[in-house]
FIKEKOL-111614 format. One line per field, with one value per residue: residue in three letters; z, y, x of N, C-alpha, C in turn. Coordinates in steps of 0.2 Angstrom, whole numbers. Example, Ala and Ser with C-alpha at 12.3 -4.5 7.8 and 13.67 -1.06 7.14 Angstrom:
rest <- c(ALA; SER)
n.z <- c(39; 35)
n.y <- c(-28; -11)
n.x <- c(66; 64)
ca.z <- c(39; 36)
ca.y <- c(-22; -5)
ca.x <- c(62; 68)
c.z <- c(39; 39)
c.y <- c(-16; 0)
c.x <- c(66; 64)
END
This chain:
rest <- c(MET; LEU; HIS; PRO; SER; TYR; THR; ASP; LEU; MET; ASN; VAL; VAL; ASN; ALA; GLY; VAL; GLU; GLU; GLY; GLU; THR; PRO; ILE; VAL; ASN; SER; ARG; TYR; SER; ILE; VAL; LEU; ALA; THR; ALA; LYS; ARG; ALA; ARG; GLN; ILE; ILE; GLY; GLY; ALA; GLU; PRO; LEU; ILE; ASP; PRO; LYS; GLY; ARG; LYS; PRO; LEU; SER; THR; ALA; VAL; GLU; GLU; LEU; ASN; VAL; GLY; ALA; MET; LYS; ILE; THR; THR; ALA; ASP; ASP; GLU; GLU; ASP; ASP; ILE)
n.z <- c(461; 444; 436; 422; 421; 414; 406; 403; 395; 385; 379; 375; 365; 356; 351; 338; 331; 320; 323; 322; 316; 319; 335; 339; 350; 361; 373; 390; 390; 377; 380; 390; 384; 374; 381; 389; 379; 374; 385; 386; 375; 379; 390; 382; 376; 368; 364; 375; 371; 378; 391; 404; 417; 428; 430; 430; 417; 413; 418; 410; 397; 399; 401; 389; 380; 385; 383; 369; 362; 358; 347; 344; 334; 323; 317; 304; 300; 301; 291; 279; 278; 274)
n.y <- c(386; 384; 393; 395; 377; 366; 357; 363; 374; 367; 362; 373; 378; 367; 367; 371; 360; 347; 331; 317; 324; 329; 335; 352; 355; 343; 341; 347; 353; 360; 370; 377; 381; 390; 400; 405; 410; 420; 428; 432; 440; 450; 456; 461; 472; 471; 474; 469; 458; 458; 467; 470; 472; 474; 462; 450; 447; 433; 428; 436; 432; 418; 421; 427; 416; 408; 415; 415; 425; 424; 413; 397; 391; 378; 371; 368; 377; 389; 387; 388; 401; 407)
n.x <- c(168; 164; 152; 142; 142; 155; 149; 137; 142; 147; 136; 130; 139; 139; 126; 121; 124; 120; 112; 122; 133; 150; 153; 157; 164; 171; 177; 182; 194; 194; 185; 191; 203; 198; 191; 202; 210; 202; 200; 213; 214; 205; 212; 222; 217; 206; 189; 176; 162; 151; 143; 154; 152; 160; 167; 181; 192; 192; 180; 172; 174; 169; 156; 153; 154; 144; 132; 132; 138; 151; 160; 166; 178; 184; 200; 199; 188; 195; 205; 197; 193; 204)
ca.z <- c(456; 438; 434; 421; 421; 408; 402; 400; 390; 379; 376; 371; 359; 351; 350; 331; 327; 319; 325; 317; 314; 324; 339; 339; 356; 364; 380; 394; 388; 372; 383; 394; 379; 370; 386; 390; 373; 373; 391; 384; 370; 382; 393; 378; 374; 364; 367; 377; 367; 382; 397; 408; 424; 434; 430; 428; 409; 411; 419; 405; 392; 400; 400; 381; 377; 388; 380; 362; 359; 355; 344; 344; 327; 322; 313; 297; 298; 300; 284; 274; 278; 271)
ca.y <- c(382; 388; 394; 389; 371; 364; 353; 368; 377; 362; 361; 380; 378; 362; 368; 371; 354; 342; 324; 313; 328; 329; 341; 357; 354; 337; 340; 352; 356; 364; 376; 380; 385; 395; 405; 408; 414; 426; 432; 436; 446; 456; 459; 464; 478; 469; 476; 464; 457; 459; 472; 466; 473; 474; 455; 449; 445; 426; 428; 440; 427; 413; 423; 428; 410; 406; 419; 415; 431; 421; 406; 393; 388; 373; 373; 367; 383; 394; 386; 389; 408; 410)
ca.x <- c(165; 162; 145; 139; 147; 158; 143; 132; 145; 148; 129; 129; 143; 137; 119; 119; 127; 115; 113; 126; 139; 155; 152; 162; 168; 169; 180; 182; 200; 193; 182; 197; 208; 194; 190; 208; 212; 197; 202; 220; 212; 202; 217; 226; 213; 200; 182; 171; 156; 145; 144; 158; 149; 165; 170; 187; 192; 190; 173; 168; 175; 165; 149; 152; 153; 138; 126; 132; 142; 158; 159; 172; 179; 189; 205; 196; 185; 200; 208; 192; 193; 210)
c.z <- c(450; 436; 427; 421; 414; 403; 399; 395; 384; 375; 372; 365; 354; 349; 343; 327; 326; 321; 319; 315; 320; 328; 338; 344; 359; 371; 383; 392; 382; 375; 386; 389; 376; 375; 388; 385; 373; 379; 389; 379; 374; 386; 389; 375; 370; 368; 369; 373; 371; 387; 402; 416; 430; 434; 428; 420; 408; 413; 413; 399; 393; 399; 392; 378; 379; 384; 372; 358; 356; 353; 344; 337; 327; 318; 306; 295; 297; 293; 278; 273; 274; 263)
c.y <- c(386; 387; 398; 383; 370; 361; 358; 372; 373; 362; 367; 380; 373; 362; 368; 365; 349; 335; 320; 317; 328; 336; 346; 356; 348; 336; 347; 356; 361; 371; 380; 384; 390; 401; 408; 412; 420; 431; 436; 441; 452; 460; 463; 471; 477; 471; 470; 464; 458; 465; 468; 466; 472; 467; 455; 446; 438; 425; 431; 435; 421; 415; 425; 422; 407; 409; 418; 420; 429; 414; 403; 390; 383; 375; 372; 374; 388; 393; 388; 397; 411; 410)
c.x <- c(163; 155; 145; 144; 150; 153; 139; 135; 146; 142; 128; 133; 141; 129; 117; 121; 121; 117; 117; 133; 144; 154; 158; 167; 166; 173; 181; 189; 199; 190; 187; 201; 204; 193; 196; 211; 208; 199; 209; 218; 209; 207; 221; 223; 207; 193; 178; 165; 150; 147; 148; 156; 154; 169; 177; 187; 190; 183; 169; 169; 170; 158; 148; 151; 146; 132; 127; 135; 148; 157; 166; 173; 184; 194; 203; 192; 190; 203; 203; 192; 199; 209)
END
């Protein structure tokens, strides 16, 4: 079983969203994609944003998301940066 749960992770990601705004993440699928992408970055040599403590890359990515070290951006946010 995944600890923290998908619901907990969605609450962490959407914590900064004000009432009435569209949530950043509204499905488990988005959480899975974001953590898988981050795990691939770690496997590829990116430095973990937290102390990995011997964890596997996916567990490290989940923990980064849970503690708020990693942020999920939408496609709209990425276009604004260009």
